C-alpha positions, 0 to 999 in steps of 0.5 A: 767781484760780485756774483749775480743771482740767478732768477728762479723760473716757474715750471712753465717758464722753465719748460718754455726755455728748454723748448726754445733752447732745444729748437735753436740747437735742432735748427743748426744741427741734426737732432741726433747730434744734440745731447741732453748735456748740450741742452742743459749747458745752453739753458744754464741748468744741470742735466738732471734738471732737464730730465725733471721737465722732460723724461728723455730726449725724445719728449724734449725733441717732440716738444720742440718739433711741436713748436716748430710745427706751430711756427711753420703753420703760421707762415701760411697765414696771409690776409685775403687781400690782393691778387692770388699770385702776390699772396702766394709769393708772400707765403712762399717768402715766409715759408723759405724764411722758416726753412733758412732759419731752421735748416736741420730742424725743418728737415727733421720736422718733415722727414721725422728725424729721430722720432720717425715712426712716432704717431705723435710726430706723424700727426704733427707733420700731417697737421702742418700739411693740412693747415697749409692745404686749408689756407690755400683753399680759403684764399680760393674761397672754396671750403669744399673742393672738388676732387681735382682741386683737392689734388692740385692743392695737395700736390702743390703743398707737397711740391713746396715741401720737397723743393725746400728740402732739396734746396737745403741740400747745397742751396744750389738754386737761388732762393728767390727764384724758387719762391717765384717758381713755386707760385708759377708751379701752382698756376701750371698745376691748376691750368693743366687740371683745367684742361681736363675738368670744367670745374677747374676751368671755372676756378682758373678763369676766376683766378686769372680775371683777378690778376693784374697785367703785371702780376705773378701769373702774367709773368709766367706767361711772359716767361713761357713766351720767351721759350716758344 
């Protein structure tokens, strides 16, 4: 019987491996239920070696959380091509891909998990929300929004987060329906705000003018028409 020789990893490569292993474990179970021993076993190294790279579970958790935050932020990046409704739907599809892949990890990221109260963890969560907010403003072509538009976009980002967390609790509503509903929610929030503010009315008219007759926002109007 021949025994394979284990390749020795460099410092950064080993750190990256441990982060990837921890993120995978945290994606399937709550971080509180994952031990350093399990991380070590999954990585194929000893428990003391894990502590050589990370002083404790908290530091490893934060590193995995940072990686998850970076990946989630990237899900909101979308080419500025085509109607806004279709762009937002693609963003929501990628967002829910992440949520489905990293269930407990997503919950831990947005709720704080075992690092609740940590300034670093709070900053990571706020960073994801801010990145999503800035991406939506970029799609609207408005880098310096008026107060009502800022309220609409931030409220929508918060709604998407809350909807995803509730969906994870049993997944009782079809995911594809929620993705479309969230796009419609954005239109509804913008439309209600436009009824109170002339600047928002200009934004909404421009969005609708760029939407095709069979687009996402036209679909919302059709659905509302069926309940009238």
